[in-house]
Structures are given as C-alpha cells and as structure tokens.
C-alpha positions in Angstrom: -1.3 167.8 192.3 -2.1 166.0 195.6 -2.7 169.1 197.8 -6.0 170.8 198.4 -6.5 174.1 196.5 -8.7 176.6 198.2 -9.9 179.3 195.8 -11.6 182.6 196.4 -9.7 183.7 199.5 -10.2 187.4 200.2 -7.7 188.5 202.8 -9.3 192.0 203.1 -12.4 190.6 204.7 -12.8 191.6 208.3 -12.6 188.0 209.3 -11.6 184.9 207.4 -13.0 182.5 210.0 -16.4 182.2 208.2 -14.7 181.6 204.9 -12.5 178.8 206.3 -15.3 177.4 208.3 -17.4 177.1 205.1 -14.7 175.5 202.9 -12.3 173.6 205.2 -12.8 170.5 207.3 -12.4 170.8 211.1 -9.0 169.0 211.2 -5.8 169.7 209.4 -5.3 165.9 209.2 -7.8 165.9 206.4 -5.2 167.6 204.2 -2.3 165.2 204.2 -0.4 167.0 201.5 -1.4 170.5 202.7 -3.5 173.4 201.4 -2.6 175.9 198.7 -4.5 179.3 198.7 -4.1 181.5 195.6 -4.6 185.0 196.9 -5.2 188.3 195.1 -2.8 190.4 197.2 -4.1 193.9 198.0 -2.2 197.1 197.2 0.3 198.2 199.9 0.1 194.9 201.8 3.4 193.1 202.1 3.5 189.4 201.3 4.3 188.9 205.0 1.1 190.7 206.0 -0.9 188.3 203.9 0.8 185.2 205.4 0.5 186.6 208.9 -3.3 187.2 208.6 -4.0 183.8 207.0 -1.8 182.0 209.6 -3.7 183.5 212.5 -7.0 182.5 211.0 -5.8 179.0 210.0 -4.5 178.3 213.5 -7.8 179.6 214.9 -9.8 177.4 212.6 -7.9 174.2 213.1 -7.3 175.0 216.8 -3.6 174.3 216.5 -0.6 176.6 216.9 2.1 174.6 215.1 0.9 175.0 211.5 3.4 176.2 208.9 2.2 178.9 206.5 4.4 180.6 203.9 4.2 182.1 200.4 5.7 180.9 197.1 7.2 184.1 195.7 7.2 187.6 197.2 5.2 190.5 195.7 6.2 194.0 196.5 3.9 196.1 198.6 3.0 198.4 195.7 2.2 195.4 193.5 -1.1 193.5 193.4 -2.2 190.1 192.1 -1.5 186.5 192.5 0.3 185.4 195.7 0.4 181.7 196.4 0.1 180.8 200.1 1.0 177.3 201.3 -0.4 175.8 204.5 0.8 172.7 206.3 2.8 170.2 204.3 2.2 172.2 201.1 5.0 174.5 202.4 7.4 171.7 201.2 6.5 172.5 197.6 6.7 176.3 198.0 10.1 176.5 196.4 8.9 174.3 193.5 5.9 176.6 193.0 8.1 179.7 193.2 10.4 178.4 190.5 7.6 178.3 187.9 7.1 180.9 185.2 5.3 184.1 186.2 3.2 186.6 184.2 2.8 190.3 185.0 0.9 193.3 183.6 3.1 196.4 184.2 2.8 200.1 183.6 6.0 202.0 183.0 6.3 205.8 182.9 9.1 207.4 180.9 10.9 210.7 181.3 11.8 210.3 185.0 13.4 207.9 187.5 13.2 207.0 191.2 15.8 205.3 193.3 13.5 202.3 193.9 12.5 202.1 190.2 8.8 202.4 191.3 6.5 204.7 193.3 8.0 203.8 196.7 10.6 206.6 196.4 10.2 210.2 195.1 11.3 211.2 191.6 15.1 212.0 191.7 15.7 212.9 188.0 13.9 214.0 184.9 14.9 212.9 181.3 13.9 214.0 177.8 10.9 212.0 176.5 9.5 213.8 173.5 11.3 211.5 171.1 9.6 208.3 172.4 7.0 206.8 170.1 4.8 203.7 170.3 6.9 202.1 167.5 10.1 202.7 169.5 8.7 201.1 172.6 7.4 198.1 170.6 10.8 197.6 169.0 12.7 198.1 172.2 10.7 195.4 174.0 11.9 192.8 171.5 15.5 193.3 172.8 14.5 192.0 176.2 13.2 188.6 175.1 15.3 185.6 176.0 18.0 184.9 178.6 19.9 187.8 180.0 21.8 189.2 183.0 19.8 191.7 185.0 20.9 193.9 187.9 18.4 193.7 190.8 17.1 197.0 192.3 18.9 198.2 195.4 15.5 198.5 197.1 15.0 194.7 197.0 15.1 191.7 199.3 18.4 190.5 197.9 20.8 189.4 200.8 24.2 191.1 200.9 26.5 190.2 203.8 23.6 189.1 205.9 21.4 192.1 205.3 18.6 192.8 202.8 19.6 195.2 200.1 16.8 197.6 200.9 18.3 198.0 204.4 21.5 199.4 202.9 19.4 201.6 200.5 17.2 203.1 203.3 20.4 203.8 205.3 21.8 205.7 202.4 24.6 203.1 201.9 25.7 202.0 198.4 26.2 198.3 197.7 26.9 196.5 194.5 24.5 193.8 193.6 25.5 190.9 191.3 23.7 190.4 188.1 21.2 187.5 187.9 20.5 185.3 185.0 16.8 185.6 184.0 14.7 184.6 181.1 11.9 186.7 179.6 9.9 184.2 177.5 7.3 186.7 176.2 6.9 190.4 176.3 4.3 192.5 174.5 3.0 196.1 174.4 -0.6 196.3 175.4 -1.0 200.1 175.2 1.1 203.3 174.8 0.0 206.8 175.8 2.0 209.8 174.5 2.9 212.8 176.6 0.5 215.7 176.6 1.4 218.9 174.8 1.2 220.7 178.2 3.8 218.5 179.7 6.1 218.7 176.7 6.3 222.5 177.4 7.0 221.7 181.0 9.8 219.3 180.1 11.4 222.0 177.9 11.3 224.4 180.9 12.8 221.8 183.2 15.6 221.3 180.7 16.4 225.0 180.5 16.3 225.4 184.3 18.4 222.3 185.0 21.0 222.5 182.3 23.7 223.6 184.8 23.1 220.4 186.7 23.2 218.1 183.7 25.6 215.2 183.5 28.8 215.5 181.4 26.9 213.8 178.6 24.0 216.2 179.0 21.5 213.3 179.0 19.7 213.8 182.3 18.7 216.5 184.7 18.7 216.1 188.5 15.6 217.6 190.0 14.6 216.5 193.5 10.9 216.7 194.0 8.2 215.7 196.4 5.9 214.7 193.5 5.6 211.3 192.0 3.8 210.3 188.8 1.7 213.2 187.5 0.2 211.2 184.7 1.3 213.5 182.0 4.6 211.9 180.8 4.4 209.1 178.3 3.7 205.6 179.6 3.3 202.1 178.4 1.4 199.0 179.7 3.1 195.7 178.9 2.6 192.0 179.5 5.6 190.0 180.6 6.1 186.3 181.0 9.4 185.5 182.8 11.4 183.2 185.0 11.8 183.2 188.7 14.0 186.1 190.0 13.0 188.6 187.3 12.5 192.1 188.6 10.0 194.1 186.6 11.2 197.3 188.3 14.6 196.6 186.8 13.0 195.9 183.4 11.3 199.4 183.7 14.7 201.0 184.4 16.4 199.2 181.5 13.6 199.9 179.0 13.9 203.6 179.9 17.6 203.5 179.2 17.1 201.7 175.9 14.7 204.4 174.8 17.3 207.1 175.7 15.2 208.3 178.6 14.4 207.4 182.2 11.7 204.9 183.2 10.1 203.7 186.4 7.2 201.4 187.4 3.8 203.0 188.3 1.7 199.8 188.5 2.4 196.1 188.7 0.0 193.1 188.8 0.9 189.4 188.8 -1.6 187.6 186.7 -0.2 184.1 186.6 2.2 181.8 188.4 2.7 178.4 187.0 -0.7 176.7 186.6 -2.4 179.3 188.7 -4.1 182.1 186.9 -5.6 185.2 188.6 -8.7 185.4 186.5 -10.0 182.0 187.6 
C-alpha cells in the first residue's frame, strides 16, 4: 500500500505517548507516504474526539505542529468499531479509503421509533410488534439487498444550505433530505429475540390507552416517554456489507416499516472497512 500501518492503537489509554514512542520513529520524514491507524472507536466518542486526541499525541511525538490528521469515514458517537485515522501524507488517500465497502453488526429493536433512529433521542412512538417472527425478519432483509435509494436520517451530518442536518433537527426545524443511491452487497440475520409475554401484555395496554391518538390508518400510537430501550420488545442482530454513504440507522427505520412496525438502532459496530478488519 505504500503507507505505514500502525496497529493496536488504544485511544482510551491515559497517554498514547508511550505507545507511539515504542512503535514510531522519531521523525515523520521516515513515513514518506504517511501513517494509517486502524482504531477501535470507543462508545460515545465522536470521530472528531479520536482524531483530536491522536493529533495531539502525534504532534507531541514528532515535535511538529503542522501534521495533518483526519479520519476515513465518520462513526456516530453511539457506534463503536473500526475508525481509520490517517496521519501526514496518508490523509491524501482518506477519501479513497472512505469509498471502500464497509461491514457492520447492528442490533435493531422493533415496536418503537425515535426521531434519530437510534438511542440518541427518546422513544416518540410505539407500534404493534406481536406479529413479527424470525422468518418475517429473514425474508424482509432479502428485500434490502442491492442498489437502492435511501433517505438519510435528519440527525445526520448531511449538509443542507451550509448547515449540518442535525443542526436543523436539534433546533426543531424540518428539512427535506434528498435520497442517496446506496448498495447493500450482503445482509444476514445473526439472531432474533422474540418479545417477552410480559411486554406483549404491556403493548396491548398501550394500544388501548393510545387509540385516541392513533393515526388515521390506526397503525401507530404516539407516546412520548423518557424511557429508551427496555429490552423487552423483539429485536434482531444483523450483519450488513454496504457501500459508502449507507446509514444503518435508516436501514433500521426501513426494516421496521417493511415489517409493519417501528424500528430503531440499539447497537452498531463497524467490523470492516475495505482491507481493514477489526478482529486483526
């Protein structure tokens, strides 16, 4: 590849200086095509947090201020897994690395939705879910293979008129996002957990209490709540291989709709990006 790959970087260590001191030469000039660091991004860290910490330690190690550091593909704060960080001249290939196919392991809970399609926002609506079976989920996933147009989440970094979409969302403003062409090259069900009998009774009660607030089609029930996932609605864990620009949160939303219910993401881990694999 030409650039130097530094594996095993743990950004949660109190200091990265010893790690860099052990694995890197004293001069950045030794790495003419730059350095690539595959990082396992921690939960609730932004991609910018990771870049900021690595940049500080890299500048400290090489004793230079003007060193470029960037990442090759954002991971949401509530996601974990493979984040590729490029240092020095390797930043020139960040876009190329970002364009490569990604793989994710995602857990999707059915029977409810959130405005952000994940756990960032509170549940805003509950939906029927007793009809969902493992076979239904497996068959529904097949419909998402191949090229398709996908609507990005409003809580995303998409730029609309100079602002990020999430800035409009957090200000309570509505904005229409254009569909993006994506390609899901592989999708499979890893596991499915049915709803507990206790929560099925709770769902029936919610339906009775909320029927006056139901939509004209009677398909969903608004119920603003401070709770998030309670772990008792049905959920599925899936593996997805997809193109650049695919939002797994949107896939969670769309899968819920296909199943005649709501759906939102409760866990996401990027396990591969191009030739880089999290396990090694």
